[in-house]
VOKEVO-478369 format. One record per residue (C-alpha): x, y, z; residue in three letters. Coordinates in steps of 0.5 Angstrom, whole numbers, plus 500, padded with zeros to 3 digits. Each point is the difference from the previous one (the first is absolute). Layout:
N
<site><x>X</x><y>Y</y><z>Z</z><residuo>ALA</residuo></site>
...
END
This chain:
328
<site><x>916</x><y>488</y><z>355</z><residuo>UNK</residuo></site>
<site><x>505</x><y>504</y><z>505</z><residuo>UNK</residuo></site>
<site><x>502</x><y>507</y><z>497</z><residuo>UNK</residuo></site>
<site><x>507</x><y>500</y><z>498</z><residuo>UNK</residuo></site>
<site><x>505</x><y>505</y><z>503</z><residuo>UNK</residuo></site>
<site><x>503</x><y>506</y><z>496</z><residuo>UNK</residuo></site>
<site><x>506</x><y>500</y><z>504</z><residuo>UNK</residuo></site>
<site><x>504</x><y>495</y><z>505</z><residuo>UNK</residuo></site>
<site><x>506</x><y>502</y><z>504</z><residuo>UNK</residuo></site>
<site><x>502</x><y>502</y><z>507</z><residuo>UNK</residuo></site>
<site><x>498</x><y>505</y><z>505</z><residuo>UNK</residuo></site>
<site><x>505</x><y>503</y><z>504</z><residuo>UNK</residuo></site>
<site><x>500</x><y>504</y><z>507</z><residuo>UNK</residuo></site>
<site><x>508</x><y>501</y><z>502</z><residuo>UNK</residuo></site>
<site><x>502</x><y>493</y><z>501</z><residuo>UNK</residuo></site>
<site><x>493</x><y>497</y><z>500</z><residuo>UNK</residuo></site>
<site><x>498</x><y>497</y><z>493</z><residuo>UNK</residuo></site>
<site><x>495</x><y>495</y><z>498</z><residuo>UNK</residuo></site>
<site><x>497</x><y>498</y><z>493</z><residuo>UNK</residuo></site>
<site><x>494</x><y>503</y><z>497</z><residuo>UNK</residuo></site>
<site><x>495</x><y>500</y><z>494</z><residuo>UNK</residuo></site>
<site><x>497</x><y>507</y><z>498</z><residuo>UNK</residuo></site>
<site><x>493</x><y>499</y><z>497</z><residuo>UNK</residuo></site>
<site><x>495</x><y>505</y><z>497</z><residuo>UNK</residuo></site>
<site><x>495</x><y>503</y><z>505</z><residuo>UNK</residuo></site>
<site><x>495</x><y>502</y><z>494</z><residuo>UNK</residuo></site>
<site><x>497</x><y>497</y><z>494</z><residuo>UNK</residuo></site>
<site><x>496</x><y>503</y><z>494</z><residuo>UNK</residuo></site>
<site><x>499</x><y>493</y><z>496</z><residuo>UNK</residuo></site>
<site><x>493</x><y>500</y><z>503</z><residuo>UNK</residuo></site>
<site><x>498</x><y>506</y><z>496</z><residuo>UNK</residuo></site>
<site><x>496</x><y>499</y><z>493</z><residuo>UNK</residuo></site>
<site><x>505</x><y>501</y><z>495</z><residuo>UNK</residuo></site>
<site><x>499</x><y>501</y><z>492</z><residuo>UNK</residuo></site>
<site><x>503</x><y>498</y><z>494</z><residuo>UNK</residuo></site>
<site><x>500</x><y>504</y><z>494</z><residuo>UNK</residuo></site>
<site><x>496</x><y>497</y><z>494</z><residuo>UNK</residuo></site>
<site><x>499</x><y>501</y><z>493</z><residuo>UNK</residuo></site>
<site><x>492</x><y>503</y><z>499</z><residuo>UNK</residuo></site>
<site><x>500</x><y>496</y><z>493</z><residuo>UNK</residuo></site>
<site><x>503</x><y>494</y><z>502</z><residuo>UNK</residuo></site>
<site><x>499</x><y>499</y><z>507</z><residuo>UNK</residuo></site>
<site><x>508</x><y>498</y><z>500</z><residuo>UNK</residuo></site>
<site><x>505</x><y>502</y><z>505</z><residuo>UNK</residuo></site>
<site><x>504</x><y>506</y><z>498</z><residuo>UNK</residuo></site>
<site><x>508</x><y>499</y><z>501</z><residuo>UNK</residuo></site>
<site><x>505</x><y>505</y><z>500</z><residuo>UNK</residuo></site>
<site><x>506</x><y>500</y><z>496</z><residuo>UNK</residuo></site>
<site><x>506</x><y>504</y><z>501</z><residuo>UNK</residuo></site>
<site><x>502</x><y>504</y><z>494</z><residuo>UNK</residuo></site>
<site><x>505</x><y>506</y><z>497</z><residuo>UNK</residuo></site>
<site><x>496</x><y>507</y><z>501</z><residuo>UNK</residuo></site>
<site><x>503</x><y>502</y><z>494</z><residuo>UNK</residuo></site>
<site><x>500</x><y>494</y><z>495</z><residuo>UNK</residuo></site>
<site><x>494</x><y>496</y><z>503</z><residuo>UNK</residuo></site>
<site><x>504</x><y>494</y><z>500</z><residuo>UNK</residuo></site>
<site><x>499</x><y>495</y><z>505</z><residuo>UNK</residuo></site>
<site><x>507</x><y>499</y><z>504</z><residuo>UNK</residuo></site>
<site><x>502</x><y>494</y><z>503</z><residuo>UNK</residuo></site>
<site><x>501</x><y>499</y><z>508</z><residuo>UNK</residuo></site>
<site><x>508</x><y>499</y><z>499</z><residuo>UNK</residuo></site>
<site><x>501</x><y>507</y><z>496</z><residuo>UNK</residuo></site>
<site><x>496</x><y>504</y><z>506</z><residuo>UNK</residuo></site>
<site><x>504</x><y>504</y><z>505</z><residuo>UNK</residuo></site>
<site><x>499</x><y>505</y><z>505</z><residuo>UNK</residuo></site>
<site><x>501</x><y>508</y><z>498</z><residuo>UNK</residuo></site>
<site><x>500</x><y>506</y><z>505</z><residuo>UNK</residuo></site>
<site><x>496</x><y>506</y><z>496</z><residuo>UNK</residuo></site>
<site><x>505</x><y>506</y><z>500</z><residuo>UNK</residuo></site>
<site><x>496</x><y>504</y><z>494</z><residuo>UNK</residuo></site>
<site><x>495</x><y>499</y><z>495</z><residuo>UNK</residuo></site>
<site><x>503</x><y>494</y><z>496</z><residuo>UNK</residuo></site>
<site><x>506</x><y>499</y><z>504</z><residuo>UNK</residuo></site>
<site><x>501</x><y>495</y><z>505</z><residuo>UNK</residuo></site>
<site><x>506</x><y>497</y><z>504</z><residuo>UNK</residuo></site>
<site><x>500</x><y>493</y><z>499</z><residuo>UNK</residuo></site>
<site><x>501</x><y>495</y><z>506</z><residuo>UNK</residuo></site>
<site><x>502</x><y>493</y><z>499</z><residuo>UNK</residuo></site>
<site><x>497</x><y>494</y><z>504</z><residuo>UNK</residuo></site>
<site><x>507</x><y>499</y><z>502</z><residuo>UNK</residuo></site>
<site><x>502</x><y>507</y><z>503</z><residuo>UNK</residuo></site>
<site><x>494</x><y>500</y><z>504</z><residuo>UNK</residuo></site>
<site><x>502</x><y>493</y><z>503</z><residuo>UNK</residuo></site>
<site><x>507</x><y>503</y><z>502</z><residuo>UNK</residuo></site>
<site><x>497</x><y>505</y><z>504</z><residuo>UNK</residuo></site>
<site><x>494</x><y>496</y><z>503</z><residuo>UNK</residuo></site>
<site><x>501</x><y>499</y><z>507</z><residuo>UNK</residuo></site>
<site><x>501</x><y>493</y><z>503</z><residuo>UNK</residuo></site>
<site><x>495</x><y>498</y><z>505</z><residuo>UNK</residuo></site>
<site><x>504</x><y>498</y><z>506</z><residuo>UNK</residuo></site>
<site><x>493</x><y>496</y><z>502</z><residuo>UNK</residuo></site>
<site><x>500</x><y>504</y><z>507</z><residuo>UNK</residuo></site>
<site><x>495</x><y>505</y><z>502</z><residuo>UNK</residuo></site>
<site><x>505</x><y>504</y><z>505</z><residuo>UNK</residuo></site>
<site><x>496</x><y>504</y><z>505</z><residuo>UNK</residuo></site>
<site><x>504</x><y>507</y><z>500</z><residuo>UNK</residuo></site>
<site><x>496</x><y>504</y><z>505</z><residuo>UNK</residuo></site>
<site><x>493</x><y>500</y><z>504</z><residuo>UNK</residuo></site>
<site><x>495</x><y>506</y><z>499</z><residuo>UNK</residuo></site>
<site><x>494</x><y>502</y><z>503</z><residuo>UNK</residuo></site>
<site><x>494</x><y>498</y><z>495</z><residuo>UNK</residuo></site>
<site><x>497</x><y>507</y><z>500</z><residuo>UNK</residuo></site>
<site><x>507</x><y>503</y><z>497</z><residuo>UNK</residuo></site>
<site><x>498</x><y>496</y><z>494</z><residuo>UNK</residuo></site>
<site><x>496</x><y>505</y><z>495</z><residuo>UNK</residuo></site>
<site><x>495</x><y>496</y><z>497</z><residuo>UNK</residuo></site>
<site><x>502</x><y>502</y><z>493</z><residuo>UNK</residuo></site>
<site><x>506</x><y>496</y><z>500</z><residuo>UNK</residuo></site>
<site><x>496</x><y>493</y><z>501</z><residuo>UNK</residuo></site>
<site><x>500</x><y>496</y><z>494</z><residuo>UNK</residuo></site>
<site><x>498</x><y>493</y><z>501</z><residuo>UNK</residuo></site>
<site><x>499</x><y>495</y><z>506</z><residuo>UNK</residuo></site>
<site><x>503</x><y>493</y><z>501</z><residuo>UNK</residuo></site>
<site><x>500</x><y>494</y><z>505</z><residuo>UNK</residuo></site>
<site><x>507</x><y>498</y><z>503</z><residuo>UNK</residuo></site>
<site><x>500</x><y>493</y><z>503</z><residuo>UNK</residuo></site>
<site><x>505</x><y>495</y><z>502</z><residuo>UNK</residuo></site>
<site><x>502</x><y>496</y><z>494</z><residuo>UNK</residuo></site>
<site><x>500</x><y>493</y><z>502</z><residuo>UNK</residuo></site>
<site><x>500</x><y>496</y><z>507</z><residuo>UNK</residuo></site>
<site><x>507</x><y>504</y><z>503</z><residuo>UNK</residuo></site>
<site><x>501</x><y>507</y><z>502</z><residuo>UNK</residuo></site>
<site><x>493</x><y>501</y><z>503</z><residuo>UNK</residuo></site>
<site><x>503</x><y>502</y><z>507</z><residuo>UNK</residuo></site>
<site><x>504</x><y>505</y><z>497</z><residuo>UNK</residuo></site>
<site><x>494</x><y>502</y><z>496</z><residuo>UNK</residuo></site>
<site><x>496</x><y>501</y><z>506</z><residuo>UNK</residuo></site>
<site><x>506</x><y>504</y><z>504</z><residuo>UNK</residuo></site>
<site><x>500</x><y>505</y><z>494</z><residuo>UNK</residuo></site>
<site><x>493</x><y>500</y><z>500</z><residuo>UNK</residuo></site>
<site><x>499</x><y>501</y><z>507</z><residuo>UNK</residuo></site>
<site><x>505</x><y>505</y><z>501</z><residuo>UNK</residuo></site>
<site><x>497</x><y>505</y><z>494</z><residuo>UNK</residuo></site>
<site><x>493</x><y>499</y><z>504</z><residuo>UNK</residuo></site>
<site><x>503</x><y>502</y><z>507</z><residuo>UNK</residuo></site>
<site><x>503</x><y>506</y><z>497</z><residuo>UNK</residuo></site>
<site><x>494</x><y>502</y><z>497</z><residuo>UNK</residuo></site>
<site><x>504</x><y>502</y><z>494</z><residuo>UNK</residuo></site>
<site><x>501</x><y>498</y><z>492</z><residuo>UNK</residuo></site>
<site><x>506</x><y>497</y><z>498</z><residuo>UNK</residuo></site>
<site><x>503</x><y>503</y><z>494</z><residuo>UNK</residuo></site>
<site><x>505</x><y>495</y><z>495</z><residuo>UNK</residuo></site>
<site><x>502</x><y>499</y><z>493</z><residuo>UNK</residuo></site>
<site><x>499</x><y>495</y><z>495</z><residuo>UNK</residuo></site>
<site><x>501</x><y>499</y><z>493</z><residuo>UNK</residuo></site>
<site><x>494</x><y>498</y><z>495</z><residuo>UNK</residuo></site>
<site><x>501</x><y>499</y><z>493</z><residuo>UNK</residuo></site>
<site><x>507</x><y>503</y><z>500</z><residuo>UNK</residuo></site>
<site><x>498</x><y>506</y><z>503</z><residuo>UNK</residuo></site>
<site><x>501</x><y>502</y><z>508</z><residuo>UNK</residuo></site>
<site><x>493</x><y>502</y><z>504</z><residuo>UNK</residuo></site>
<site><x>499</x><y>503</y><z>507</z><residuo>UNK</residuo></site>
<site><x>496</x><y>495</y><z>504</z><residuo>UNK</residuo></site>
<site><x>496</x><y>502</y><z>506</z><residuo>UNK</residuo></site>
<site><x>499</x><y>494</y><z>505</z><residuo>UNK</residuo></site>
<site><x>494</x><y>500</y><z>505</z><residuo>UNK</residuo></site>
<site><x>497</x><y>494</y><z>504</z><residuo>UNK</residuo></site>
<site><x>494</x><y>497</y><z>498</z><residuo>UNK</residuo></site>
<site><x>497</x><y>495</y><z>504</z><residuo>UNK</residuo></site>
<site><x>505</x><y>494</y><z>500</z><residuo>UNK</residuo></site>
<site><x>504</x><y>503</y><z>494</z><residuo>UNK</residuo></site>
<site><x>503</x><y>506</y><z>497</z><residuo>UNK</residuo></site>
<site><x>497</x><y>505</y><z>495</z><residuo>UNK</residuo></site>
<site><x>505</x><y>503</y><z>495</z><residuo>UNK</residuo></site>
<site><x>498</x><y>506</y><z>496</z><residuo>UNK</residuo></site>
<site><x>504</x><y>503</y><z>495</z><residuo>UNK</residuo></site>
<site><x>502</x><y>507</y><z>500</z><residuo>UNK</residuo></site>
<site><x>501</x><y>505</y><z>495</z><residuo>UNK</residuo></site>
<site><x>506</x><y>504</y><z>499</z><residuo>UNK</residuo></site>
<site><x>500</x><y>508</y><z>501</z><residuo>UNK</residuo></site>
<site><x>500</x><y>501</y><z>493</z><residuo>UNK</residuo></site>
<site><x>494</x><y>496</y><z>498</z><residuo>UNK</residuo></site>
<site><x>496</x><y>505</y><z>505</z><residuo>UNK</residuo></site>
<site><x>497</x><y>506</y><z>497</z><residuo>UNK</residuo></site>
<site><x>500</x><y>506</y><z>504</z><residuo>UNK</residuo></site>
<site><x>492</x><y>502</y><z>502</z><residuo>UNK</residuo></site>
<site><x>502</x><y>508</y><z>499</z><residuo>UNK</residuo></site>
<site><x>500</x><y>500</y><z>493</z><residuo>UNK</residuo></site>
<site><x>493</x><y>497</y><z>500</z><residuo>UNK</residuo></site>
<site><x>497</x><y>504</y><z>506</z><residuo>UNK</residuo></site>
<site><x>503</x><y>507</y><z>499</z><residuo>UNK</residuo></site>
<site><x>493</x><y>502</y><z>496</z><residuo>UNK</residuo></site>
<site><x>495</x><y>498</y><z>505</z><residuo>UNK</residuo></site>
<site><x>497</x><y>506</y><z>503</z><residuo>UNK</residuo></site>
<site><x>500</x><y>502</y><z>507</z><residuo>UNK</residuo></site>
<site><x>493</x><y>501</y><z>502</z><residuo>UNK</residuo></site>
<site><x>496</x><y>501</y><z>507</z><residuo>UNK</residuo></site>
<site><x>495</x><y>495</y><z>502</z><residuo>UNK</residuo></site>
<site><x>495</x><y>502</y><z>505</z><residuo>UNK</residuo></site>
<site><x>499</x><y>496</y><z>507</z><residuo>UNK</residuo></site>
<site><x>493</x><y>498</y><z>497</z><residuo>UNK</residuo></site>
<site><x>502</x><y>497</y><z>494</z><residuo>UNK</residuo></site>
<site><x>506</x><y>496</y><z>505</z><residuo>UNK</residuo></site>
<site><x>494</x><y>498</y><z>505</z><residuo>UNK</residuo></site>
<site><x>496</x><y>497</y><z>494</z><residuo>UNK</residuo></site>
<site><x>506</x><y>497</y><z>497</z><residuo>UNK</residuo></site>
<site><x>502</x><y>497</y><z>507</z><residuo>UNK</residuo></site>
<site><x>493</x><y>497</y><z>501</z><residuo>UNK</residuo></site>
<site><x>500</x><y>497</y><z>493</z><residuo>UNK</residuo></site>
<site><x>507</x><y>496</y><z>502</z><residuo>UNK</residuo></site>
<site><x>497</x><y>498</y><z>506</z><residuo>UNK</residuo></site>
<site><x>494</x><y>497</y><z>497</z><residuo>UNK</residuo></site>
<site><x>505</x><y>496</y><z>495</z><residuo>UNK</residuo></site>
<site><x>505</x><y>498</y><z>505</z><residuo>UNK</residuo></site>
<site><x>502</x><y>493</y><z>502</z><residuo>UNK</residuo></site>
<site><x>505</x><y>495</y><z>500</z><residuo>UNK</residuo></site>
<site><x>504</x><y>497</y><z>494</z><residuo>UNK</residuo></site>
<site><x>497</x><y>494</y><z>498</z><residuo>UNK</residuo></site>
<site><x>503</x><y>498</y><z>493</z><residuo>UNK</residuo></site>
<site><x>495</x><y>494</y><z>499</z><residuo>UNK</residuo></site>
<site><x>494</x><y>505</y><z>500</z><residuo>UNK</residuo></site>
<site><x>503</x><y>503</y><z>493</z><residuo>UNK</residuo></site>
<site><x>498</x><y>498</y><z>494</z><residuo>UNK</residuo></site>
<site><x>503</x><y>501</y><z>493</z><residuo>UNK</residuo></site>
<site><x>494</x><y>503</y><z>497</z><residuo>UNK</residuo></site>
<site><x>503</x><y>500</y><z>493</z><residuo>UNK</residuo></site>
<site><x>503</x><y>493</y><z>500</z><residuo>UNK</residuo></site>
<site><x>493</x><y>498</y><z>502</z><residuo>UNK</residuo></site>
<site><x>497</x><y>503</y><z>494</z><residuo>UNK</residuo></site>
<site><x>505</x><y>497</y><z>496</z><residuo>UNK</residuo></site>
<site><x>498</x><y>493</y><z>502</z><residuo>UNK</residuo></site>
<site><x>493</x><y>502</y><z>499</z><residuo>UNK</residuo></site>
<site><x>501</x><y>502</y><z>493</z><residuo>UNK</residuo></site>
<site><x>504</x><y>494</y><z>498</z><residuo>UNK</residuo></site>
<site><x>495</x><y>495</y><z>503</z><residuo>UNK</residuo></site>
<site><x>494</x><y>504</y><z>497</z><residuo>UNK</residuo></site>
<site><x>503</x><y>500</y><z>493</z><residuo>UNK</residuo></site>
<site><x>503</x><y>492</y><z>501</z><residuo>UNK</residuo></site>
<site><x>492</x><y>498</y><z>501</z><residuo>UNK</residuo></site>
<site><x>497</x><y>505</y><z>495</z><residuo>UNK</residuo></site>
<site><x>497</x><y>504</y><z>505</z><residuo>UNK</residuo></site>
<site><x>498</x><y>507</y><z>498</z><residuo>UNK</residuo></site>
<site><x>504</x><y>505</y><z>502</z><residuo>UNK</residuo></site>
<site><x>497</x><y>506</y><z>504</z><residuo>UNK</residuo></site>
<site><x>502</x><y>507</y><z>499</z><residuo>UNK</residuo></site>
<site><x>504</x><y>504</y><z>505</z><residuo>UNK</residuo></site>
<site><x>496</x><y>506</y><z>504</z><residuo>UNK</residuo></site>
<site><x>502</x><y>507</y><z>497</z><residuo>UNK</residuo></site>
<site><x>505</x><y>503</y><z>505</z><residuo>UNK</residuo></site>
<site><x>499</x><y>506</y><z>504</z><residuo>UNK</residuo></site>
<site><x>504</x><y>506</y><z>499</z><residuo>UNK</residuo></site>
<site><x>502</x><y>501</y><z>507</z><residuo>UNK</residuo></site>
<site><x>500</x><y>508</y><z>500</z><residuo>UNK</residuo></site>
<site><x>500</x><y>503</y><z>506</z><residuo>UNK</residuo></site>
<site><x>497</x><y>507</y><z>500</z><residuo>UNK</residuo></site>
<site><x>500</x><y>502</y><z>508</z><residuo>UNK</residuo></site>
<site><x>505</x><y>497</y><z>504</z><residuo>UNK</residuo></site>
<site><x>496</x><y>501</y><z>507</z><residuo>UNK</residuo></site>
<site><x>494</x><y>497</y><z>497</z><residuo>UNK</residuo></site>
<site><x>503</x><y>494</y><z>497</z><residuo>UNK</residuo></site>
<site><x>503</x><y>499</y><z>507</z><residuo>UNK</residuo></site>
<site><x>493</x><y>500</y><z>503</z><residuo>UNK</residuo></site>
<site><x>497</x><y>495</y><z>495</z><residuo>UNK</residuo></site>
<site><x>506</x><y>496</y><z>501</z><residuo>UNK</residuo></site>
<site><x>499</x><y>499</y><z>508</z><residuo>UNK</residuo></site>
<site><x>493</x><y>499</y><z>499</z><residuo>UNK</residuo></site>
<site><x>501</x><y>495</y><z>495</z><residuo>UNK</residuo></site>
<site><x>505</x><y>496</y><z>504</z><residuo>UNK</residuo></site>
<site><x>495</x><y>500</y><z>506</z><residuo>UNK</residuo></site>
<site><x>495</x><y>497</y><z>496</z><residuo>UNK</residuo></site>
<site><x>505</x><y>495</y><z>497</z><residuo>UNK</residuo></site>
<site><x>503</x><y>498</y><z>506</z><residuo>UNK</residuo></site>
<site><x>495</x><y>494</y><z>502</z><residuo>UNK</residuo></site>
<site><x>501</x><y>497</y><z>493</z><residuo>UNK</residuo></site>
<site><x>507</x><y>501</y><z>500</z><residuo>UNK</residuo></site>
<site><x>500</x><y>496</y><z>507</z><residuo>UNK</residuo></site>
<site><x>496</x><y>495</y><z>497</z><residuo>UNK</residuo></site>
<site><x>504</x><y>499</y><z>494</z><residuo>UNK</residuo></site>
<site><x>507</x><y>499</y><z>503</z><residuo>UNK</residuo></site>
<site><x>497</x><y>495</y><z>505</z><residuo>UNK</residuo></site>
<site><x>501</x><y>505</y><z>506</z><residuo>UNK</residuo></site>
<site><x>493</x><y>499</y><z>503</z><residuo>UNK</residuo></site>
<site><x>499</x><y>496</y><z>506</z><residuo>UNK</residuo></site>
<site><x>500</x><y>492</y><z>500</z><residuo>UNK</residuo></site>
<site><x>503</x><y>500</y><z>492</z><residuo>UNK</residuo></site>
<site><x>507</x><y>499</y><z>498</z><residuo>UNK</residuo></site>
<site><x>503</x><y>504</y><z>495</z><residuo>UNK</residuo></site>
<site><x>500</x><y>496</y><z>493</z><residuo>UNK</residuo></site>
<site><x>507</x><y>499</y><z>498</z><residuo>UNK</residuo></site>
<site><x>502</x><y>501</y><z>493</z><residuo>UNK</residuo></site>
<site><x>501</x><y>495</y><z>495</z><residuo>UNK</residuo></site>
<site><x>508</x><y>497</y><z>500</z><residuo>UNK</residuo></site>
<site><x>500</x><y>501</y><z>492</z><residuo>UNK</residuo></site>
<site><x>496</x><y>504</y><z>496</z><residuo>UNK</residuo></site>
<site><x>502</x><y>496</y><z>494</z><residuo>UNK</residuo></site>
<site><x>496</x><y>494</y><z>503</z><residuo>UNK</residuo></site>
<site><x>494</x><y>503</y><z>499</z><residuo>UNK</residuo></site>
<site><x>500</x><y>499</y><z>492</z><residuo>UNK</residuo></site>
<site><x>495</x><y>495</y><z>498</z><residuo>UNK</residuo></site>
<site><x>500</x><y>495</y><z>495</z><residuo>UNK</residuo></site>
<site><x>496</x><y>501</y><z>494</z><residuo>UNK</residuo></site>
<site><x>492</x><y>498</y><z>501</z><residuo>UNK</residuo></site>
<site><x>497</x><y>497</y><z>494</z><residuo>UNK</residuo></site>
<site><x>503</x><y>502</y><z>493</z><residuo>UNK</residuo></site>
<site><x>501</x><y>508</y><z>498</z><residuo>UNK</residuo></site>
<site><x>494</x><y>504</y><z>500</z><residuo>UNK</residuo></site>
<site><x>495</x><y>494</y><z>500</z><residuo>UNK</residuo></site>
<site><x>501</x><y>500</y><z>507</z><residuo>UNK</residuo></site>
<site><x>496</x><y>507</y><z>501</z><residuo>UNK</residuo></site>
<site><x>494</x><y>497</y><z>496</z><residuo>UNK</residuo></site>
<site><x>498</x><y>494</y><z>505</z><residuo>UNK</residuo></site>
<site><x>494</x><y>499</y><z>504</z><residuo>UNK</residuo></site>
<site><x>498</x><y>506</y><z>505</z><residuo>UNK</residuo></site>
<site><x>500</x><y>496</y><z>506</z><residuo>UNK</residuo></site>
<site><x>508</x><y>500</y><z>500</z><residuo>UNK</residuo></site>
<site><x>503</x><y>506</y><z>503</z><residuo>UNK</residuo></site>
<site><x>507</x><y>502</y><z>497</z><residuo>UNK</residuo></site>
<site><x>503</x><y>503</y><z>506</z><residuo>UNK</residuo></site>
<site><x>498</x><y>495</y><z>505</z><residuo>UNK</residuo></site>
<site><x>502</x><y>494</y><z>495</z><residuo>UNK</residuo></site>
<site><x>507</x><y>504</y><z>499</z><residuo>UNK</residuo></site>
<site><x>501</x><y>500</y><z>508</z><residuo>UNK</residuo></site>
<site><x>499</x><y>493</y><z>500</z><residuo>UNK</residuo></site>
<site><x>504</x><y>498</y><z>494</z><residuo>UNK</residuo></site>
<site><x>506</x><y>496</y><z>502</z><residuo>UNK</residuo></site>
<site><x>507</x><y>504</y><z>501</z><residuo>UNK</residuo></site>
<site><x>506</x><y>498</y><z>496</z><residuo>UNK</residuo></site>
<site><x>506</x><y>498</y><z>504</z><residuo>UNK</residuo></site>
<site><x>505</x><y>506</y><z>501</z><residuo>UNK</residuo></site>
<site><x>506</x><y>500</y><z>496</z><residuo>UNK</residuo></site>
<site><x>507</x><y>499</y><z>504</z><residuo>UNK</residuo></site>
<site><x>503</x><y>507</y><z>502</z><residuo>UNK</residuo></site>
<site><x>507</x><y>501</y><z>497</z><residuo>UNK</residuo></site>
<site><x>504</x><y>506</y><z>503</z><residuo>UNK</residuo></site>
<site><x>504</x><y>504</y><z>496</z><residuo>UNK</residuo></site>
<site><x>507</x><y>502</y><z>501</z><residuo>UNK</residuo></site>
<site><x>501</x><y>506</y><z>505</z><residuo>UNK</residuo></site>
<site><x>504</x><y>506</y><z>497</z><residuo>UNK</residuo></site>
END
């Protein structure tokens, strides 16, 4: 099933206009999620909206928004009042200016979207805008209205389309000064810097997202599969304290450890000669396996069976279609 656009409208650069659609570039739907359940009954927990003082449940039509100004004092704001001040979407992303990408502080970046031509018309105008931005080697800054709020969006070419990144307003970004002012000014010896540089050189490489694995997600999947099939749960090894007594000694041991682990790391990432790197699974959730046998009895089968091997060979369930959330 094709993803659903979060927003549709027009992209405009001066007098050049084309219809476009906006799609979220990221998704969290592949991650394992949990529901809260009653330990005694196994039933799912539901939440009811209740009055904080009386404890009585409140109907949806009696609930309104309130801005807290004191301990028990709120300024009530009705739905109609919010609708009166809501910005009406012009359904147009108007490009206001072009700026160097390096001018945009990473702290202002919120989330990325894909911008594509909407329908069969407007591809020529879209290409003109895209290639103009590409040739200038800059980022186009525009504005659009999502969920009644106006957002700043930075547009840059990505392959045949455009990537639009929502940006924060200045009041949303905290100053680093209040956090960094207590950091002590210390002098670092040249020997320490040299050792640290050697460690960095040993760890240097190119960024390959396919080589990264969400180890916590994998551990969750393994835990769920073990519990579904009635297998014993292994206890995790105790965590080390990680205390560093001598910084120079720690740097030397780190460098020695990196030199020893470099060949193993190369094999693990597939960077040895004649071997291609292993690509990560498209969706971690596909690794969730069906139940084999019935409950704990599956763990008491004949010794010939190897649980781990059987789990890997089990048929993978079809992945549920991904539904995109509304932007905002």
